C-alpha positions as CSV (number, residue, x, y, z in Angstrom):
1,X,1.8,67.7,-34.7
2,X,-0.9,66.4,-32.3
3,X,-0.6,67.0,-28.5
4,X,-1.2,63.2,-28.0
5,X,2.3,61.9,-27.0
6,X,1.7,58.6,-28.8
7,X,1.0,60.5,-32.1
8,X,3.2,63.5,-31.6
9,X,6.4,61.6,-30.7
10,X,7.2,64.1,-27.9
11,X,8.3,62.6,-24.6
12,X,8.6,65.5,-22.2
13,X,11.6,67.5,-23.6
14,X,12.7,64.7,-25.8
15,X,11.8,63.2,-29.2
16,X,10.5,65.1,-32.2
17,X,11.4,65.1,-35.9
18,X,14.8,66.8,-36.5
19,X,15.4,65.7,-40.1
20,X,16.4,67.4,-43.4
21,X,13.6,68.9,-45.4
22,X,14.1,66.2,-48.1
23,X,13.1,63.5,-45.5
24,X,10.0,65.1,-44.1
25,X,7.6,63.7,-46.7
26,X,8.9,60.2,-45.9
27,X,8.6,60.7,-42.2
28,X,5.1,62.1,-42.5
29,X,4.1,59.2,-44.8
30,X,5.4,56.8,-42.2
31,X,3.7,58.6,-39.3
32,X,0.4,58.3,-41.2
33,X,1.0,54.6,-41.8
34,X,1.9,54.0,-38.2
35,X,-1.4,55.6,-37.0
36,X,-3.5,53.7,-39.5
37,X,-2.0,50.2,-39.5
38,X,-0.2,49.9,-36.1
39,X,-2.4,52.0,-33.8
40,X,-5.8,51.4,-35.5
41,X,-5.1,47.9,-37.0
42,X,-6.4,49.0,-40.4
43,X,-6.8,46.1,-42.9
44,X,-5.9,43.7,-40.0
45,X,-2.2,44.7,-40.0
46,X,-1.6,43.9,-36.3
47,X,-3.5,40.6,-36.6
48,X,-1.1,39.6,-39.4
49,X,1.9,40.9,-37.4
50,X,0.9,38.7,-34.4
51,X,0.4,35.7,-36.7
52,X,3.9,36.1,-38.1
53,X,5.4,36.4,-34.6
54,X,3.8,33.1,-33.7
55,X,4.3,31.1,-36.9
56,X,7.7,32.4,-38.0
57,X,9.2,33.9,-34.8
58,X,8.1,31.2,-32.4
59,X,6.5,33.4,-29.8
60,X,5.7,33.4,-26.9
61,X,9.3,33.0,-25.6
62,X,9.5,31.3,-22.1
63,X,10.0,32.9,-18.7
64,X,12.5,30.5,-17.1
65,X,13.3,30.1,-13.4
66,X,17.1,30.4,-13.0
67,X,17.6,28.0,-10.0
68,X,21.4,28.3,-9.8
69,X,21.5,32.0,-10.1
70,X,18.7,32.3,-7.5
71,X,20.8,30.3,-5.0
72,X,23.9,32.3,-5.9
73,X,22.3,35.7,-5.3
74,X,19.8,34.7,-2.5
75,X,16.8,36.0,-4.5
76,X,14.5,34.4,-7.0
77,X,15.8,35.1,-10.5
78,X,13.8,34.5,-13.7
79,X,15.0,35.0,-17.2
80,X,12.8,36.2,-20.1
81,X,14.3,34.1,-22.9
82,X,14.3,36.4,-26.0
83,X,17.5,34.5,-27.0
84,X,15.1,31.7,-27.9
85,X,13.2,33.8,-30.5
86,X,13.9,32.7,-34.1
87,X,17.2,34.3,-35.0
88,X,18.4,34.4,-31.5
89,X,17.5,37.9,-30.4
90,X,14.5,40.2,-29.7
91,X,15.3,42.2,-32.8
92,X,13.0,40.0,-35.0
93,X,9.9,41.5,-33.2
94,X,10.6,44.9,-34.7
95,X,12.1,43.7,-38.0
96,X,9.0,41.7,-38.8
97,X,6.7,44.6,-37.9
98,X,8.6,47.1,-40.0
99,X,9.1,45.0,-43.1
100,X,5.4,44.0,-43.0
101,X,4.5,47.7,-42.7
102,X,6.7,48.5,-45.7
103,X,4.7,46.0,-47.8
104,X,1.4,47.6,-46.6
105,X,2.8,51.0,-47.6
106,X,3.7,49.7,-51.1
107,X,7.5,50.0,-50.7
108,X,9.7,48.0,-53.0
109,X,13.0,47.9,-50.9
110,X,14.2,48.3,-47.3
111,X,17.5,49.5,-45.9
112,X,18.7,49.0,-42.3
113,X,21.7,49.7,-40.1
114,X,23.2,47.3,-37.6
115,X,25.8,47.3,-34.8
116,X,26.1,43.9,-33.3
117,X,24.5,42.4,-36.4
118,X,21.4,41.1,-34.7
119,X,19.1,43.8,-36.2
120,X,20.7,43.3,-39.6
121,X,20.3,39.5,-39.3
122,X,16.7,39.9,-38.2
123,X,15.9,42.3,-41.0
124,X,17.5,40.0,-43.6
125,X,15.5,37.1,-42.2
126,X,12.2,39.1,-42.2
127,X,12.9,40.3,-45.8
128,X,13.6,36.7,-47.0
129,X,10.4,35.5,-45.3
130,X,8.2,38.4,-46.6
131,X,10.0,38.5,-50.0
132,X,11.4,42.1,-49.9
133,X,14.8,43.2,-51.2
134,X,17.2,44.3,-48.4
135,X,20.4,46.3,-48.0
136,X,22.3,46.5,-44.7
137,X,24.8,49.2,-43.6
138,X,27.4,48.2,-40.9
139,X,30.5,49.9,-39.5
140,X,33.8,48.3,-40.6
141,X,34.8,47.8,-36.9
142,X,31.5,45.9,-36.3
143,X,31.9,43.9,-39.5
144,X,35.2,42.6,-38.3
145,X,34.0,41.8,-34.8
146,X,30.7,40.3,-35.8
147,X,31.7,38.1,-38.8
148,X,29.1,35.3,-38.1
149,X,26.2,37.7,-38.3
150,X,27.6,39.3,-41.5
151,X,27.6,35.8,-43.0
152,X,24.0,35.2,-41.8
153,X,22.8,38.3,-43.5
154,X,24.5,37.2,-46.8
155,X,22.9,33.8,-46.5
156,X,19.5,35.5,-46.5
157,X,20.5,37.3,-49.7
158,X,20.9,40.7,-48.1
159,X,23.5,43.2,-49.4
160,X,25.9,44.2,-46.6
161,X,27.7,47.6,-47.1
162,X,30.7,48.2,-44.7
163,X,31.0,51.8,-43.5
164,X,34.6,53.1,-43.1
165,X,33.9,56.6,-41.7
166,X,34.7,57.6,-38.1
167,X,35.0,54.7,-35.6
168,X,33.3,52.3,-38.0
169,X,30.5,51.5,-35.5
170,X,26.7,52.0,-35.2
171,X,26.6,55.8,-35.4
172,X,28.3,55.9,-38.7
173,X,26.2,53.0,-40.0
174,X,23.0,55.0,-39.1
175,X,24.4,58.1,-40.9
176,X,24.9,56.1,-44.1
177,X,21.5,54.5,-43.9
178,X,19.9,57.9,-43.5
179,X,21.7,59.1,-46.7
180,X,20.4,56.1,-48.6
181,X,16.9,56.7,-47.4
182,X,17.0,60.4,-48.3
183,X,18.1,59.5,-51.8
184,X,15.5,56.8,-52.4
185,X,12.5,57.9,-50.3
186,X,9.9,57.1,-53.0
187,X,10.3,53.3,-53.0
188,X,12.4,52.6,-49.8
189,X,11.6,52.1,-46.2
190,X,14.3,52.5,-43.5
191,X,13.9,49.7,-40.9
192,X,15.3,51.5,-37.8
193,X,16.6,48.9,-35.3
194,X,16.0,50.7,-32.0
195,X,13.8,53.2,-30.2
196,X,15.7,56.1,-31.7
197,X,15.3,58.4,-34.7
198,X,12.6,60.9,-35.7
199,X,8.9,60.2,-34.8
200,X,7.3,57.7,-35.3
201,X,10.3,55.4,-35.0
202,X,10.8,55.5,-31.2
203,X,7.1,54.8,-30.5
204,X,6.7,52.4,-33.4
205,X,9.7,50.2,-32.5
206,X,8.6,50.3,-28.8
207,X,5.1,49.1,-29.8
208,X,6.5,46.2,-31.9
209,X,8.8,45.2,-29.0
210,X,6.1,45.6,-26.4
211,X,5.1,41.9,-26.9
212,X,8.1,41.1,-24.6
213,X,6.6,42.8,-21.5
214,X,3.1,41.9,-22.5
215,X,4.1,38.2,-22.3
216,X,6.3,38.8,-19.2
217,X,3.3,40.2,-17.2
218,X,1.1,37.3,-18.1
219,X,3.8,34.7,-17.4
220,X,4.6,36.3,-14.1
221,X,1.0,36.1,-12.9
222,X,0.8,32.4,-14.0
223,X,4.2,31.2,-12.8
224,X,5.0,33.6,-9.9
225,X,1.5,34.4,-8.8
226,X,2.4,38.1,-8.8
227,X,4.3,40.7,-10.8
228,X,8.1,40.8,-10.3
229,X,9.7,43.1,-7.9
230,X,12.0,44.4,-10.6
231,X,12.7,44.0,-14.4
232,X,16.3,44.4,-15.5
233,X,17.3,45.0,-19.1
234,X,20.4,46.2,-20.9
235,X,20.3,49.6,-22.6
236,X,22.1,50.8,-25.7
237,X,19.6,52.5,-28.0
238,X,17.0,50.9,-25.8
239,X,14.8,48.6,-28.0
240,X,14.9,45.6,-25.7
241,X,14.7,47.9,-22.7
242,X,11.5,49.5,-23.8
243,X,10.2,46.2,-25.0
244,X,10.7,44.7,-21.5
245,X,9.4,47.9,-19.7
246,X,6.6,49.3,-21.8
247,X,3.7,47.1,-20.5
248,X,4.6,48.1,-16.9
249,X,4.6,51.8,-17.8
250,X,1.4,51.6,-19.8
251,X,3.0,53.6,-22.7
252,X,2.0,51.0,-25.4
253,X,-0.9,48.7,-26.0
254,X,-0.8,46.8,-29.2
255,X,-4.1,45.7,-30.7
256,X,-5.1,42.2,-29.5
257,X,-3.2,42.3,-26.2
258,X,-4.8,40.5,-23.2
259,X,-7.1,42.6,-21.0
260,X,-5.0,44.5,-18.4
261,X,-1.7,43.5,-19.9
262,X,-0.6,47.1,-20.3
263,X,-2.0,48.7,-17.2
264,X,0.6,50.8,-15.4
265,X,2.4,48.9,-12.6
266,X,4.3,51.6,-10.6
267,X,5.4,49.1,-7.9
268,X,7.6,47.2,-10.4
269,X,11.1,48.7,-10.4
270,X,12.6,49.1,-13.9
271,X,16.4,49.0,-14.1
272,X,18.2,50.0,-17.4
273,X,21.8,48.7,-17.4
274,X,24.1,50.7,-19.6
275,X,27.6,49.8,-20.8
276,X,30.0,51.4,-18.4
277,X,32.9,50.3,-20.6
278,X,36.4,51.1,-19.2
279,X,35.1,54.0,-17.1
280,X,32.3,56.6,-17.0
281,X,32.6,60.1,-18.2
282,X,33.6,61.9,-21.5
283,X,37.1,63.0,-22.5
284,X,36.1,66.1,-24.5
285,X,39.7,66.9,-25.5
286,X,40.1,63.4,-27.1
287,X,36.5,63.4,-28.4
288,X,36.0,60.0,-26.8
289,X,33.8,58.4,-24.1
290,X,35.3,55.1,-22.8
291,X,31.7,53.9,-22.2
292,X,28.2,54.0,-23.8
293,X,26.3,55.3,-20.8
294,X,24.2,58.1,-22.2
295,X,21.5,57.9,-19.5
296,X,24.1,58.0,-16.7
297,X,26.6,60.6,-18.1
298,X,25.0,62.1,-21.2
299,X,23.6,65.6,-21.8
300,X,20.7,66.8,-23.9
301,X,21.2,67.2,-27.7
302,X,20.0,66.1,-31.1
303,X,21.2,63.0,-32.9
304,X,19.7,61.0,-35.8
305,X,16.5,63.0,-35.9
306,X,15.5,63.2,-32.2
307,X,16.3,65.2,-29.1
308,X,17.6,62.9,-26.4
309,X,20.5,62.3,-24.0
310,X,23.9,62.0,-25.8
311,X,27.6,61.6,-25.2
312,X,29.0,64.9,-26.4
313,X,31.4,67.7,-25.8
314,X,30.2,71.0,-24.2
315,X,30.1,72.4,-27.8
316,X,27.7,69.7,-28.8
317,X,30.1,67.5,-30.8
318,X,29.1,63.8,-30.6
319,X,32.0,61.8,-29.3
320,X,33.0,58.2,-30.1
321,X,31.6,55.7,-27.5
322,X,33.0,52.4,-26.4
323,X,31.7,49.1,-25.2
324,X,33.0,45.5,-25.4
325,X,29.5,44.8,-26.7
326,X,28.9,46.1,-30.3
327,X,25.2,46.3,-29.8
328,X,25.5,48.8,-26.9
329,X,28.2,50.8,-28.5
330,X,26.2,54.0,-29.3
331,X,26.5,57.6,-28.2
332,X,22.7,58.2,-27.7
333,X,19.6,56.5,-26.3
334,X,15.9,56.5,-27.1
335,X,14.0,59.7,-26.2
336,X,11.3,58.0,-24.3
337,X,13.8,56.2,-22.1
338,X,15.6,59.5,-21.4
339,X,12.2,61.0,-20.4
340,X,11.4,58.1,-18.1
341,X,14.7,58.5,-16.4
342,X,14.1,62.2,-15.8
343,X,10.6,61.3,-14.4
344,X,12.2,58.8,-12.0
345,X,10.2,55.8,-13.5
346,X,13.3,54.1,-14.9
347,X,16.6,53.8,-12.9
348,X,19.8,53.9,-15.0
349,X,22.7,51.9,-13.7
350,X,26.0,50.8,-15.4
351,X,28.2,47.8,-15.7
352,X,31.8,47.8,-17.0
353,X,33.4,45.6,-19.7
354,X,35.1,43.2,-17.2
355,X,31.9,42.6,-15.2
356,X,29.9,41.9,-18.4
357,X,32.5,39.4,-19.6
358,X,32.4,37.7,-16.2
359,X,28.6,37.5,-16.4
360,X,28.9,36.0,-19.8
361,X,30.9,33.1,-18.4
362,X,28.8,32.9,-15.2
363,X,25.4,32.4,-17.0
364,X,27.1,29.9,-19.4
365,X,28.5,27.9,-16.5
366,X,25.6,28.2,-14.0
367,X,22.6,27.9,-16.2
368,X,23.8,26.5,-19.5
369,X,22.8,29.6,-21.4
370,X,25.3,31.5,-23.5
371,X,24.1,35.2,-23.5
372,X,24.8,38.0,-25.9
373,X,27.4,40.4,-24.5
374,X,24.6,43.0,-24.5
375,X,22.4,40.8,-22.3
376,X,25.5,40.0,-20.1
377,X,25.4,43.5,-18.8
378,X,21.9,42.9,-17.4
379,X,23.0,39.6,-15.9
380,X,26.1,41.3,-14.3
381,X,23.9,43.8,-12.4
382,X,22.6,40.9,-10.3
383,X,25.9,41.2,-8.4
384,X,24.8,44.6,-7.2
385,X,21.0,44.0,-6.9
386,X,19.8,44.3,-3.3
387,X,16.1,43.6,-3.5
388,X,14.3,40.6,-2.2
389,X,12.8,39.4,-5.5
390,X,11.5,37.9,-7.5
391,X,13.4,39.7,-10.3
392,X,13.2,39.2,-14.0
393,X,16.3,39.7,-16.3
394,X,15.6,40.1,-20.0
395,X,18.0,37.9,-21.9
396,X,17.8,39.9,-25.1
397,X,19.9,37.6,-27.3
398,X,22.2,34.6,-27.5
399,X,25.9,34.9,-27.5
400,X,27.1,32.7,-30.4
401,X,27.9,35.8,-32.4
402,X,30.2,37.0,-29.5
403,X,32.4,33.9,-29.1
404,X,35.4,35.3,-31.0
405,X,35.2,38.6,-29.0
406,X,34.9,36.8,-25.7
407,X,37.8,34.4,-26.4
408,X,40.0,37.3,-27.3
409,X,38.9,39.7,-24.5
410,X,39.0,37.0,-21.8
411,X,42.6,36.1,-22.7
412,X,43.7,39.7,-22.9
413,X,42.2,40.5,-19.5
414,X,43.3,37.2,-18.0
415,X,39.8,36.6,-16.5
416,X,39.9,33.9,-13.9
417,X,36.3,32.8,-14.7
418,X,37.1,32.0,-18.3
419,X,37.7,28.3,-19.2
420,X,41.3,27.3,-19.9
421,X,42.0,27.1,-23.7
422,X,45.1,24.8,-23.2
423,X,43.2,22.0,-25.1
424,X,44.0,23.9,-28.3
425,X,47.8,24.1,-27.6
426,X,50.1,21.9,-29.6
């Protein structure tokens, strides 16, 4: 592979292509397509991608001043509103890019995995829009706790395959999607939903999501007159995190970006908020981590085709992770994000389940915005943020899909901030 990190997929000690031999032709074919169409804009691919983001996705999304949160925390808070993207989450950026790329590659079918259902929904929407057959794998546990998104996928004519293995969450869904891809490599493209997997997926997904930070920089200059002091984003696999951070790091520059939109900005703090769940750490005897904080408590290993930081035992067995948020419930993280933490460019922090639920209610009550439980972790960190601002929080998605979970969890935990439900009592 090339020594160029963009083309080699190596981020320090992390990344690479750890896949079965049967998948190498598909990975190499995809790497070639990534270089030609995404990096070099062959046949105007990126021009068409940006057009679809505008006309179908509704970009740019706004950067909104959160007046009530600013008063509450004593610092100027702004929200990057990816929840207002068509479909209600940042996932559409990458799904549109990969489904379009599959058409340029001559593929006849796409498969995808999903945890919270937002990536599955976005892929199903993109496939309906671009006329591509679509099949989605989703853990049984996630199917049950994300029923509205499962219905949305079916509305868009996507097949949804529940996965019963293991804990029935994202890790098992990825395993099944990998098996499908390995069996049907000739005519199928795997739309990976995060900055994980073998090269070129981590770099390619980051590039498609980089429109978030590209816009954020331009909007900050126009509305704030300066770049923000810090950008805060939740981190599971890391797609919205790298999307919100990449233009400040200078690790991606998609064709057609405004001049200077991707120049490194080392003075902007980048905070990745992981799911602290019930508590940090790994219980190796039980094979369980009561959190999904790979950057904070993980160790180096290989999962789903890449070397990165993982929640695992000393013997290298991947453990089951936990988060009240299905979209953050993953035992690994993107390799570039792991490298940026090692380099000190990104600071990992964590927020527990209770704090995330309280933030869900806080943003709904204070600003009239119902955030996804994933995004609620980023909002919750404002309670601990000690800077002077201005600070930007990436609201990666809207929380309609999480209402059943929030009603159940708020009652079970007897959260004071939750609204009374006595109106439903007989």
